[in-house]
SEFIKE-117371 format. One record per atom (N, C-alpha, C, CB): residue number from 1; y negated, z negated, x; atom name; residue in three letters. Coordinates in pm, whole numbers. Atoms other than C-alpha are relative to their C-alpha. Glycine has a CB too. Layout:
BEGIN
+-----+--------+--------+--------+-------+--------+
! num !     yy !     zz !     xx ! atome ! residu !
+-----+--------+--------+--------+-------+--------+
! NUM !      Y !      Z !      X !    CA !    ala !
...
+-----+--------+--------+--------+-------+--------+
END
This chain:
BEGIN
+-----+--------+--------+--------+-------+--------+
! num !     yy !     zz !     xx ! atome ! residu !
+-----+--------+--------+--------+-------+--------+
!   1 !    118 !      0 !     85 !     N !    met !
!   1 !      0 !      0 !      0 !    CA !    met !
!   1 !   -124 !      0 !     89 !     C !    met !
!   1 !      0 !   -123 !    -97 !    CB !    met !
!   2 !    128 !     -6 !    -73 !     N !    lys !
!   2 !   -345 !     91 !    129 !    CA !    lys !
!   2 !   -107 !    -65 !    -85 !     C !    lys !
!   2 !    -39 !    147 !     35 !    CB !    lys !
!   3 !    110 !     57 !     76 !     N !    lys !
!   3 !   -668 !    -75 !     35 !    CA !    lys !
!   3 !    -65 !    109 !    -85 !     C !    lys !
!   3 !   -105 !    -66 !     94 !    CB !    lys !
!   4 !     59 !    -93 !     96 !     N !    ile !
!   4 !   -852 !     85 !   -257 !    CA !    ile !
!   4 !   -149 !    -28 !    -10 !     C !    ile !
!   4 !     69 !    -11 !   -139 !    CB !    ile !
!   5 !    144 !     11 !     13 !     N !    asn !
!   5 !  -1225 !    149 !   -261 !    CA !    asn !
!   5 !    -40 !     48 !   -139 !     C !    asn !
!   5 !    -74 !     81 !    111 !    CB !    asn !
!   6 !     32 !    -34 !    139 !     N !    leu !
!   6 !  -1346 !    139 !   -622 !    CA !    leu !
!   6 !   -111 !    104 !    -11 !     C !    leu !
!   6 !    -40 !   -125 !    -76 !    CB !    leu !
!   7 !    109 !    -98 !      6 !     N !    lys !
!   7 !  -1671 !    329 !   -557 !    CA !    lys !
!   7 !     51 !    140 !     32 !     C !    lys !
!   7 !   -113 !    -38 !     99 !    CB !    lys !
!   8 !    -57 !   -130 !    -36 !     N !    ser !
!   8 !  -1477 !    609 !   -390 !    CA !    ser !
!   8 !     84 !     56 !   -115 !     C !    ser !
!   8 !     86 !    -13 !    128 !    CB !    ser !
!   9 !    -83 !    -44 !    113 !     N !    lys !
!   9 !  -1231 !    625 !   -681 !    CA !    lys !
!   9 !    -86 !     46 !   -117 !     C !    lys !
!   9 !     94 !   -112 !    -44 !    CB !    lys !
!  10 !     88 !    -39 !    111 !     N !    phe !
!  10 !  -1512 !    634 !   -941 !    CA !    phe !
!  10 !    -68 !    135 !     28 !     C !    phe !
!  10 !   -106 !   -108 !    -24 !    CB !    phe !
!  11 !     68 !   -126 !    -33 !     N !    ser !
!  11 !  -1672 !    928 !   -753 !    CA !    ser !
!  11 !     90 !    122 !    -22 !     C !    ser !
!  11 !    -47 !     -3 !    145 !    CB !    ser !
!  12 !    -95 !   -111 !     15 !     N !    lys !
!  12 !  -1358 !   1140 !   -813 !    CA !    lys !
!  12 !     10 !     57 !   -142 !     C !    lys !
!  12 !    136 !    -45 !     44 !    CB !    lys !
!  13 !     -7 !    -53 !    137 !     N !    phe !
!  13 !  -1413 !   1188 !  -1189 !    CA !    phe !
!  13 !   -131 !    -28 !    -73 !     C !    phe !
!  13 !    119 !    -62 !    -77 !    CB !    phe !
!  14 !    121 !     14 !     81 !     N !    asn !
!  14 !  -1690 !   1226 !  -1446 !    CA !    asn !
!  14 !     27 !    -16 !   -148 !     C !    asn !
!  14 !    -88 !    118 !     22 !    CB !    asn !
!  15 !    -27 !      5 !    143 !     N !    asp !
!  15 !  -1514 !   1235 !  -1782 !    CA !    asp !
!  15 !     -5 !   -144 !    -52 !     C !    asp !
!  15 !    137 !     63 !    -31 !    CB !    asp !
!  16 !     16 !    130 !     65 !     N !    leu !
!  16 !  -1572 !    950 !  -2025 !    CA !    leu !
!  16 !    124 !    -34 !    -82 !     C !    leu !
!  16 !   -125 !     -2 !    -90 !    CB !    leu !
!  17 !   -107 !     53 !     85 !     N !    trp !
!  17 !  -1314 !    734 !  -2205 !    CA !    trp !
!  17 !    138 !     53 !     38 !     C !    trp !
!  17 !    -29 !     33 !   -146 !    CB !    trp !
!  18 !   -128 !    -54 !    -46 !     N !    ser !
!  18 !  -1029 !    876 !  -1995 !    CA !    ser !
!  18 !     47 !    -81 !    122 !     C !    ser !
!  18 !    -13 !    152 !     35 !    CB !    ser !
!  19 !    -40 !     90 !   -109 !     N !    pro !
!  19 !   -868 !    598 !  -1787 !    CA !    pro !
!  19 !     82 !     69 !    110 !     C !    pro !
!  19 !     79 !   -115 !    -56 !    CB !    pro !
!  20 !    -70 !    -54 !   -118 !     N !    lys !
!  20 !   -750 !    686 !  -1434 !    CA !    lys !
!  20 !     70 !   -115 !     71 !     C !    lys !
!  20 !   -100 !     74 !     97 !    CB !    lys !
!  21 !    -79 !    104 !    -66 !     N !    val !
!  21 !   -473 !    484 !  -1270 !    CA !    val !
!  21 !    -30 !      0 !    150 !     C !    val !
!  21 !    152 !     22 !    -25 !    CB !    val !
!  22 !     23 !     11 !   -145 !     N !    ile !
!  22 !   -548 !    352 !   -921 !    CA !    ile !
!  22 !    107 !    -85 !     68 !     C !    ile !
!  22 !   -137 !    -59 !     27 !    CB !    ile !
!  23 !   -105 !     84 !    -59 !     N !    ala !
!  23 !   -260 !    104 !   -870 !    CA !    ala !
!  23 !     93 !    -52 !   -109 !     C !    ala !
!  23 !    -62 !   -118 !     80 !    CB !    ala !
!  24 !    -95 !     65 !     90 !     N !    glu !
!  24 !     47 !    -54 !  -1026 !    CA !    glu !
!  24 !     48 !   -128 !     64 !     C !    glu !
!  24 !    119 !     94 !    -33 !    CB !    glu !
!  25 !    -58 !    126 !    -43 !     N !    met !
!  25 !    179 !   -407 !  -1003 !    CA !    met !
!  25 !    105 !    -37 !   -104 !     C !    met !
!  25 !   -109 !   -113 !     16 !    CB !    met !
!  26 !   -110 !     19 !     94 !     N !    asn !
!  26 !    519 !   -465 !  -1158 !    CA !    asn !
!  26 !    -12 !    105 !   -109 !     C !    asn !
!  26 !     -2 !   -145 !    -61 !    CB !    asn !
!  27 !     13 !    -99 !    108 !     N !    asp !
!  27 !    485 !   -298 !  -1501 !    CA !    asp !
!  27 !   -144 !     18 !    -46 !     C !    asp !
!  27 !     85 !    -41 !   -118 !    CB !    asp !
!  28 !    141 !     -9 !     39 !     N !    tyr !
!  28 !    103 !   -323 !  -1509 !    CA !    tyr !
!  28 !    -73 !    105 !     81 !     C !    tyr !
!  28 !    -68 !   -135 !     16 !    CB !    tyr !
!  29 !     84 !    -98 !    -69 !     N !    gln !
!  29 !   -151 !    -55 !  -1423 !    CA !    gln !
!  29 !   -144 !    -49 !      4 !     C !    gln !
!  29 !      9 !    138 !    -71 !    CB !    gln !
!  30 !    143 !     22 !    -16 !     N !    phe !
!  30 !   -504 !    -93 !  -1293 !    CA !    phe !
!  30 !    -64 !    136 !    -19 !     C !    phe !
!  30 !    -36 !    -64 !    142 !    CB !    phe !
!  31 !     59 !   -128 !     36 !     N !    lys !
!  31 !   -718 !    180 !  -1446 !    CA !    lys !
!  31 !   -152 !     -9 !      7 !     C !    lys !
!  31 !     45 !     43 !   -141 !    CB !    lys !
!  32 !    145 !    -10 !      1 !     N !    leu !
!  32 !  -1078 !    287 !  -1390 !    CA !    leu !
!  32 !    -39 !     97 !   -110 !     C !    leu !
!  32 !    -54 !     47 !    138 !    CB !    leu !
!  33 !     48 !    -87 !    107 !     N !    val !
!  33 !  -1275 !    439 !  -1674 !    CA !    val !
!  33 !   -152 !     -9 !     -8 !     C !    val !
!  33 !     63 !    -39 !   -136 !    CB !    val !
!  34 !    145 !     -5 !     26 !     N !    lys !
!  34 !  -1634 !    549 !  -1731 !    CA !    lys !
!  34 !    -16 !      7 !   -151 !     C !    lys !
!  34 !    -70 !    122 !     72 !    CB !    lys !
!  35 !     20 !      2 !    146 !     N !    ile !
!  35 !  -1762 !    473 !  -2080 !    CA !    ile !
!  35 !   -148 !     16 !    -33 !     C !    ile !
!  35 !     55 !   -132 !    -60 !    CB !    ile !
!  36 !    137 !    -13 !     51 !     N !    lys !
!  36 !  -2071 !    560 !  -2280 !    CA !    lys !
!  36 !      9 !     28 !   -149 !     C !    lys !
!  36 !    -80 !    114 !     75 !    CB !    lys !
!  37 !      5 !    -11 !    146 !     N !    asn !
!  37 !  -2157 !    538 !  -2652 !    CA !    asn !
!  37 !    119 !    -73 !    -62 !     C !    asn !
!  37 !     -1 !    148 !    -43 !    CB !    asn !
!  38 !   -105 !     70 !     74 !     N !    asp !
!  38 !  -1900 !    429 !  -2911 !    CA !    asp !
!  38 !    137 !     59 !     28 !     C !    asp !
!  38 !    -28 !      4 !   -149 !    CB !    asp !
!  39 !   -140 !    -42 !     -3 !     N !    phe !
!  39 !  -1523 !    442 !  -2881 !    CA !    phe !
!  39 !     50 !     -7 !   -143 !     C !    phe !
!  39 !     86 !    -90 !     97 !    CB !    phe !
!  40 !    -58 !      4 !    133 !     N !    thr !
!  40 !  -1289 !    418 !  -3178 !    CA !    thr !
!  40 !     56 !   -140 !    -27 !     C !    thr !
!  40 !    111 !    107 !    -15 !    CB !    thr !
!  41 !    -64 !    126 !     38 !     N !    trp !
!  41 !  -1172 !    109 !  -3368 !    CA !    trp !
!  41 !    150 !     16 !     20 !     C !    trp !
!  41 !    -34 !    -40 !   -148 !    CB !    trp !
!  42 !   -145 !     -7 !    -24 !     N !    his !
!  42 !   -815 !     36 !  -3258 !    CA !    his !
!  42 !     54 !   -137 !     39 !     C !    his !
!  42 !     31 !    104 !    110 !    CB !    his !
!  43 !    -67 !    122 !    -45 !     N !    ala !
!  43 !   -562 !   -233 !  -3167 !    CA !    ala !
!  43 !    121 !     41 !     83 !     C !    ala !
!  43 !     42 !    -90 !   -121 !    CB !    ala !
!  44 !   -123 !    -16 !    -77 !     N !    his !
!  44 !   -279 !   -265 !  -2917 !    CA !    his !
!  44 !     94 !   -108 !    -50 !     C !    his !
!  44 !    -25 !    -10 !    158 !    CB !    his !
!  45 !    -84 !     96 !     72 !     N !    glu !
!  45 !     -8 !   -431 !  -3122 !    CA !    glu !
!  45 !     86 !    -88 !     91 !     C !    glu !
!  45 !     89 !     73 !    -95 !    CB !    glu !
!  46 !    -99 !     72 !    -81 !     N !    asp !
!  46 !    222 !   -536 !  -2837 !    CA !    asp !
!  46 !    -53 !    -55 !    131 !     C !    asp !
!  46 !    112 !     90 !     29 !    CB !    asp !
!  47 !     49 !     47 !   -129 !     N !    thr !
!  47 !     -9 !   -625 !  -2548 !    CA !    thr !
!  47 !   -147 !    -39 !     -5 !     C !    thr !
!  47 !     20 !    106 !    105 !    CB !    thr !
!  48 !    140 !     31 !    -24 !     N !    asp !
!  48 !   -332 !   -790 !  -2444 !    CA !    asp !
!  48 !    -58 !    115 !     83 !     C !    asp !
!  48 !    -17 !   -138 !     73 !    CB !    asp !
!  49 !     68 !   -101 !    -79 !     N !    glu !
!  49 !   -593 !   -568 !  -2277 !    CA !    glu !
!  49 !   -116 !    -67 !     72 !     C !    glu !
!  49 !    -51 !    120 !    -89 !    CB !    glu !
!  50 !    105 !     62 !    -80 !     N !    val !
!  50 !   -825 !   -674 !  -1994 !    CA !    val !
!  50 !   -109 !    104 !     31 !     C !    val !
!  50 !     58 !    -58 !    132 !    CB !    val !
!  51 !    117 !    -80 !    -36 !     N !    phe !
!  51 !  -1176 !   -528 !  -1953 !    CA !    phe !
!  51 !    -75 !    -74 !    110 !     C !    phe !
!  51 !    -93 !     26 !   -125 !    CB !    phe !
!  52 !     78 !     56 !   -109 !     N !    ile !
!  52 !  -1354 !   -591 !  -1620 !    CA !    ile !
!  52 !   -115 !     96 !     26 !     C !    ile !
!  52 !     88 !    -23 !    129 !    CB !    ile !
!  53 !    116 !    -87 !    -21 !     N !    val !
!  53 !  -1709 !   -456 !  -1585 !    CA !    val !
!  53 !    -33 !      4 !    149 !     C !    val !
!  53 !   -123 !    -51 !    -83 !    CB !    val !
!  54 !     29 !    -21 !   -142 !     N !    ile !
!  54 !  -1759 !   -312 !  -1235 !    CA !    ile !
!  54 !   -148 !     33 !     18 !     C !    ile !
!  54 !     89 !    113 !     58 !    CB !    ile !
!  55 !    140 !    -40 !     -8 !     N !    glu !
!  55 !  -2100 !   -155 !  -1297 !    CA !    glu !
!  55 !    -55 !     24 !   -140 !     C !    glu !
!  55 !    -16 !    128 !     87 !    CB !    glu !
!  56 !     62 !    -18 !    131 !     N !    gly !
!  56 !  -2337 !   -164 !  -1595 !    CA !    gly !
!  56 !     35 !   -113 !    -95 !     C !    gly !
!  56 !     42 !    132 !    -61 !    CB !    gly !
!  57 !    -33 !     99 !    103 !     N !    ser !
!  57 !  -2271 !   -345 !  -1921 !    CA !    ser !
!  57 !     64 !     70 !   -118 !     C !    ser !
!  57 !   -126 !    -79 !    -44 !    CB !    ser !
!  58 !    -68 !    -56 !    117 !     N !    met !
!  58 !  -2069 !   -297 !  -2236 !    CA !    met !
!  58 !     10 !   -108 !   -106 !     C !    met !
!  58 !    141 !     53 !     37 !    CB !    met !
!  59 !    -28 !     93 !    108 !     N !    gln !
!  59 !  -1988 !   -457 !  -2567 !    CA !    gln !
!  59 !    139 !     30 !    -54 !     C !    gln !
!  59 !   -108 !     11 !   -114 !    CB !    gln !
!  60 !   -125 !    -18 !     73 !     N !    ile !
!  60 !  -1662 !   -511 !  -2748 !    CA !    ile !
!  60 !    -23 !    -58 !   -139 !     C !    ile !
!  60 !    123 !    -70 !     73 !    CB !    ile !
!  61 !     19 !     44 !    138 !     N !    glu !
!  61 !  -1703 !   -525 !  -3125 !    CA !    glu !
!  61 !    133 !    -41 !    -59 !     C !    glu !
!  61 !    -65 !    111 !    -85 !    CB !    glu !
!  62 !   -113 !     46 !     79 !     N !    phe !
!  62 !  -1459 !   -722 !  -3336 !    CA !    phe !
!  62 !    -46 !     -8 !   -144 !     C !    phe !
!  62 !     55 !   -139 !     51 !    CB !    phe !
!  63 !     37 !      6 !    142 !     N !    glu !
!  63 !  -1453 !   -761 !  -3713 !    CA !    glu !
!  63 !   -100 !   -113 !    -28 !     C !    glu !
!  63 !    124 !    -20 !    -86 !    CB !    glu !
!  64 !     84 !    117 !     29 !     N !    asp !
!  64 !  -1633 !  -1098 !  -3691 !    CA !    asp !
!  64 !    -99 !    -38 !    110 !     C !    asp !
!  64 !     87 !   -116 !    -28 !    CB !    asp !
!  65 !     92 !     30 !   -109 !     N !    glu !
!  65 !  -1825 !  -1092 !  -3360 !    CA !    glu !
!  65 !     -8 !    116 !     98 !     C !    glu !
!  65 !     41 !   -127 !     74 !    CB !    glu !
!  66 !     15 !    -98 !   -107 !     N !    thr !
!  66 !  -1947 !   -882 !  -3067 !    CA !    thr !
!  66 !    -12 !    -76 !    132 !     C !    thr !
!  66 !   -123 !     93 !    -24 !    CB !    thr !
!  67 !      3 !     60 !   -132 !     N !    ile !
!  67 !  -1884 !   -977 !  -2705 !    CA !    ile !
!  67 !    -77 !     93 !     93 !     C !    ile !
!  67 !    144 !    -26 !     55 !    CB !    ile !
!  68 !     78 !    -76 !    -98 !     N !    glu !
!  68 !  -2138 !   -861 !  -2443 !    CA !    glu !
!  68 !     56 !    -31 !    138 !     C !    glu !
!  68 !   -153 !    -34 !     -8 !    CB !    glu !
!  69 !    -50 !     17 !   -136 !     N !    leu !
!  69 !  -2001 !   -806 !  -2093 !    CA !    leu !
!  69 !    -93 !     70 !     98 !     C !    leu !
!  69 !    143 !     55 !     13 !    CB !    leu !
!  70 !     86 !    -54 !   -104 !     N !    asn !
!  70 !  -2218 !   -753 !  -1787 !    CA !    asn !
!  70 !     79 !     14 !    130 !     C !    asn !
!  70 !   -124 !    -88 !     21 !    CB !    asn !
!  71 !    -62 !    -22 !   -129 !     N !    glu !
!  71 !  -2140 !   -651 !  -1431 !    CA !    glu !
!  71 !     62 !   -130 !     54 !     C !    glu !
!  71 !   -103 !     56 !     99 !    CB !    glu !
!  72 !    -67 !    115 !    -56 !     N !    gly !
!  72 !  -1886 !   -887 !  -1279 !    CA !    gly !
!  72 !     67 !    -90 !   -101 !     C !    gly !
!  72 !    -97 !    -79 !     77 !    CB !    gly !
!  73 !    -63 !     81 !    104 !     N !    glu !
!  73 !  -1760 !  -1020 !  -1613 !    CA !    glu !
!  73 !    123 !     71 !    -55 !     C !    glu !
!  73 !   -101 !    -29 !   -115 !    CB !    glu !
!  74 !   -123 !    -56 !     58 !     N !    met !
!  74 !  -1426 !   -973 !  -1786 !    CA !    met !
!  74 !     31 !    -68 !   -131 !     C !    met !
!  74 !    118 !    -14 !     97 !    CB !    met !
!  75 !    -43 !     55 !    128 !     N !    tyr !
!  75 !  -1266 !  -1029 !  -2123 !    CA !    tyr !
!  75 !    142 !     48 !    -29 !     C !    tyr !
!  75 !    -97 !     41 !   -115 !    CB !    tyr !
!  76 !   -136 !    -36 !     39 !     N !    val !
!  76 !   -909 !  -1033 !  -2248 !    CA !    val !
!  76 !      4 !     13 !   -152 !     C !    val !
!  76 !    103 !   -107 !     49 !    CB !    val !
!  77 !    -16 !    -25 !    143 !     N !    val !
!  77 !   -860 !   -875 !  -2591 !    CA !    val !
!  77 !    145 !    -33 !    -35 !     C !    val !
!  77 !    -36 !    149 !    -38 !    CB !    val !
!  78 !   -138 !     37 !     36 !     N !    pro !
!  78 !   -555 !  -1040 !  -2754 !    CA !    pro !
!  78 !     75 !    114 !    -69 !     C !    pro !
!  78 !     -2 !   -123 !    -91 !    CB !    pro !
!  79 !    -85 !    -99 !     65 !     N !    ala !
!  79 !   -265 !   -825 !  -2868 !    CA !    ala !
!  79 !    -22 !     -2 !   -150 !     C !    ala !
!  79 !    148 !    -26 !     33 !    CB !    ala !
!  80 !     13 !    -14 !    145 !     N !    gly !
!  80 !   -308 !   -694 !  -3222 !    CA !    gly !
!  80 !   -140 !    -16 !    -53 !     C !    gly !
!  80 !     86 !    -97 !    -65 !    CB !    gly !
!  81 !    138 !     24 !     45 !     N !    lys !
!  81 !   -684 !   -767 !  -3235 !    CA !    lys !
!  81 !    -75 !    133 !    -10 !     C !    lys !
!  81 !    -74 !    -98 !     97 !    CB !    lys !
!  82 !     78 !   -122 !     23 !     N !    leu !
!  82 !   -885 !   -479 !  -3387 !    CA !    leu !
!  82 !   -132 !    -11 !     77 !     C !    leu !
!  82 !    -25 !     24 !   -152 !    CB !    leu !
!  83 !    122 !      3 !    -81 !     N !    his !
!  83 !  -1170 !   -389 !  -3151 !    CA !    his !
!  83 !    -54 !    141 !     24 !     C !    his !
!  83 !     27 !    -69 !    134 !    CB !    his !
!  84 !     65 !   -128 !    -32 !     N !    lys !
!  84 !  -1417 !   -117 !  -3055 !    CA !    lys !
!  84 !    -92 !    -22 !    121 !     C !    lys !
!  84 !    -80 !     56 !   -123 !    CB !    lys !
!  85 !     89 !      8 !   -116 !     N !    pro !
!  85 !  -1561 !    -91 !  -2702 !    CA !    pro !
!  85 !   -117 !     99 !    -15 !     C !    pro !
!  85 !     79 !     30 !    130 !    CB !    pro !
!  86 !    115 !    -90 !      0 !     N !    leu !
!  86 !  -1905 !     64 !  -2657 !    CA !    leu !
!  86 !    -93 !    -35 !    114 !     C !    leu !
!  86 !    -75 !     -7 !   -133 !    CB !    leu !
!  87 !     99 !     19 !   -106 !     N !    ala !
!  87 !  -2178 !    107 !  -2397 !    CA !    ala !
!  87 !   -117 !     94 !    -27 !     C !    ala !
!  87 !     62 !     26 !    141 !    CB !    ala !
!  88 !    116 !    -86 !     24 !     N !    pro !
!  88 !  -2530 !    232 !  -2475 !    CA !    pro !
!  88 !    -33 !     91 !    118 !     C !    pro !
!  88 !   -121 !    -85 !    -33 !    CB !    pro !
!  89 !     17 !    -79 !   -122 !     N !    lys !
!  89 !  -2560 !    351 !  -2111 !    CA !    lys !
!  89 !    135 !      4 !     71 !     C !    lys !
!  89 !   -112 !    -62 !     93 !    CB !    lys !
!  90 !   -129 !    -11 !    -68 !     N !    glu !
!  90 !  -2276 !    467 !  -1888 !    CA !    glu !
!  90 !     32 !   -128 !     78 !     C !    glu !
!  90 !      0 !    121 !     94 !    CB !    glu !
!  91 !    -50 !    116 !    -72 !     N !    ala !
!  91 !  -2070 !    178 !  -1751 !    CA !    ala !
!  91 !    132 !     36 !     66 !     C !    ala !
!  91 !     17 !   -122 !    -94 !    CB !    ala !
!  92 !   -126 !    -21 !    -72 !     N !    lys !
!  92 !  -1782 !    166 !  -1504 !    CA !    lys !
!  92 !     85 !   -125 !    -18 !     C !    lys !
!  92 !    -26 !     30 !    151 !    CB !    lys !
!  93 !    -88 !    109 !     44 !     N !    ile !
!  93 !  -1489 !    -46 !  -1617 !    CA !    ile !
!  93 !    136 !     11 !     67 !     C !    ile !
!  93 !     16 !      2 !   -154 !    CB !    ile !
!  94 !   -140 !      2 !    -40 !     N !    met !
!  94 !  -1150 !   -153 !  -1487 !    CA !    met !
!  94 !     79 !    -60 !   -116 !     C !    met !
!  94 !     22 !    -82 !    132 !    CB !    met !
!  95 !    -93 !     50 !    101 !     N !    leu !
!  95 !   -868 !   -198 !  -1738 !    CA !    leu !
!  95 !    128 !    -44 !     70 !     C !    leu !
!  95 !     30 !    109 !   -109 !    CB !    leu !
!  96 !   -131 !     44 !    -49 !     N !    val !
!  96 !   -550 !   -393 !  -1667 !    CA !    val !
!  96 !     89 !    -13 !   -121 !     C !    val !
!  96 !    -10 !   -136 !     81 !    CB !    val !
!  97 !    -89 !     -2 !    116 !     N !    glu !
!  97 !   -264 !   -325 !  -1905 !    CA !    glu !
!  97 !    136 !     54 !     41 !     C !    glu !
!  97 !    -61 !     85 !   -115 !    CB !    glu !
!  98 !   -134 !    -51 !    -34 !     N !    pro !
!  98 !    107 !   -245 !  -1911 !    CA !    pro !
!  98 !      3 !    153 !      6 !     C !    pro !
!  98 !    103 !    -50 !   -101 !    CB !    pro !
!  99 !    -21 !   -145 !    -11 !     N !    lys !
!  99 !    217 !    103 !  -1809 !    CA !    lys !
!  99 !     39 !     55 !   -137 !     C !    lys !
!  99 !    109 !     33 !    107 !    CB !    lys !
! 100 !    -35 !    -66 !    125 !     N !    gly !
! 100 !    235 !    340 !  -2106 !    CA !    gly !
! 100 !    -89 !    -32 !   -117 !     C !    gly !
! 100 !    138 !    -33 !    -35 !    CB !    gly !
! 101 !     91 !     34 !    110 !     N !    val !
! 101 !    -41 !    182 !  -2316 !    CA !    val !
! 101 !    -92 !    118 !    -28 !     C !    val !
! 101 !    -82 !   -128 !     33 !    CB !    val !
! 102 !     88 !   -110 !     42 !     N !    val !
! 102 !   -233 !    448 !  -2512 !    CA !    val !
! 102 !   -140 !    -57 !    -19 !     C !    val !
! 102 !     52 !     68 !   -132 !    CB !    val !
! 103 !    136 !     54 !      3 !     N !    asn !
! 103 !   -611 !    406 !  -2480 !    CA !    asn !
! 103 !    -54 !    -21 !   -141 !     C !    asn !
! 103 !    -92 !     92 !     76 !    CB !    asn !
! 104 !     46 !     16 !    139 !     N !    thr !
! 104 !   -665 !    446 !  -2856 !    CA !    thr !
! 104 !     97 !    -87 !    -81 !     C !    thr !
! 104 !    -16 !    137 !    -67 !    CB !    thr !
! 105 !    -89 !     96 !     65 !     N !    gly !
! 105 !   -387 !    198 !  -2935 !    CA !    gly !
! 105 !     83 !     59 !   -110 !     C !    gly !
! 105 !    -79 !   -112 !    -54 !    CB !    gly !
! 106 !    -80 !    -39 !    115 !     N !    asn !
! 106 !   -248 !    245 !  -3282 !    CA !    asn !
! 106 !    -51 !    126 !    -70 !     C !    asn !
! 106 !      3 !   -113 !    -99 !    CB !    asn !
! 107 !     55 !   -123 !     58 !     N !    lys !
! 107 !   -449 !    564 !  -3349 !    CA !    lys !
! 107 !     10 !    114 !    101 !     C !    lys !
! 107 !   -147 !    -20 !    -46 !    CB !    lys !
! 108 !      6 !   -119 !    -84 !     N !    val !
! 108 !   -433 !    918 !  -3216 !    CA !    val !
! 108 !   -113 !     86 !    -54 !     C !    val !
! 108 !    137 !     78 !      3 !    CB !    val !
! 109 !    113 !    -83 !     40 !     N !    asn !
! 109 !   -755 !   1119 !  -3222 !    CA !    asn !
! 109 !    -55 !     74 !    121 !     C !    asn !
! 109 !   -111 !    -85 !    -68 !    CB !    asn !
! 110 !     58 !    -80 !   -109 !     N !    glu !
! 110 !   -986 !   1330 !  -3004 !    CA !    glu !
! 110 !    -32 !    -83 !    124 !     C !    glu !
! 110 !   -127 !     69 !    -49 !    CB !    glu !
! 111 !     27 !     87 !   -114 !     N !    leu !
! 111 !  -1048 !   1027 !  -2777 !    CA !    leu !
! 111 !    128 !    -49 !     69 !     C !    leu !
! 111 !    -82 !   -118 !    -44 !    CB !    leu !
! 112 !   -126 !     42 !    -61 !     N !    thr !
! 112 !   -679 !    972 !  -2702 !    CA !    thr !
! 112 !     17 !     74 !    134 !     C !    thr !
! 112 !    122 !     29 !    -95 !    CB !    thr !
! 113 !    -11 !    -57 !   -135 !     N !    ala !
! 113 !   -635 !   1026 !  -2326 !    CA !    ala !
! 113 !    145 !      8 !     43 !     C !    ala !
! 113 !    -80 !    -83 !    101 !    CB !    ala !
! 114 !   -134 !    -13 !    -59 !     N !    glu !
! 114 !   -329 !   1141 !  -2136 !    CA !    glu !
! 114 !     27 !   -122 !     87 !     C !    glu !
! 114 !     12 !    132 !     84 !    CB !    glu !
! 115 !    -38 !    114 !    -83 !     N !    asn !
! 115 !   -143 !    852 !  -1971 !    CA !    asn !
! 115 !     36 !     43 !    142 !     C !    asn !
! 115 !    117 !    -75 !    -62 !    CB !    asn !
! 116 !    -44 !    -18 !   -138 !     N !    asp !
! 116 !    -64 !    817 !  -1600 !    CA !    asp !
! 116 !    -78 !    107 !     75 !     C !    asp !
! 116 !    146 !     33 !      2 !    CB !    asp !
! 117 !     86 !    -87 !    -79 !     N !    gln !
! 117 !   -359 !   1017 !  -1467 !    CA !    gln !
! 117 !    -44 !    -77 !    124 !     C !    gln !
! 117 !   -124 !     49 !    -84 !    CB !    gln !
! 118 !     28 !     70 !   -126 !     N !    trp !
! 118 !   -368 !    899 !  -1106 !    CA !    trp !
! 118 !   -114 !     67 !     77 !     C !    trp !
! 118 !    127 !     -5 !     86 !    CB !    trp !
! 119 !    101 !    -54 !    -92 !     N !    ile !
! 119 !   -666 !    938 !   -874 !    CA !    ile !
! 119 !     11 !    -73 !    132 !     C !    ile !
! 119 !   -144 !    -13 !    -59 !    CB !    ile !
+-----+--------+--------+--------+-------+--------+
END
């Protein structure tokens, strides 16, 4: 395993809402994603999902509250919890989740990204 430079990895892609895998640990993947504007309401029925803000800020809307995350902060969305990530300005995020998790969870739409896109 070689060390991974996050800035270098982020410079390799420009598309939004399309997570890129940078490492695996056991059955978990570390994914980088650039986000901007609204995503889709969804849930991951069988797993928690970790959001770590590397650069910028974002929000995660839930049915009863909104969580604001700034650079250097993280949040764990519990399995089965309906949520919608969003970022008014482009933000750079790391996701930590089991291999094979679909980014749109229990929905398939135009924002559903291909899995296992390594950079």
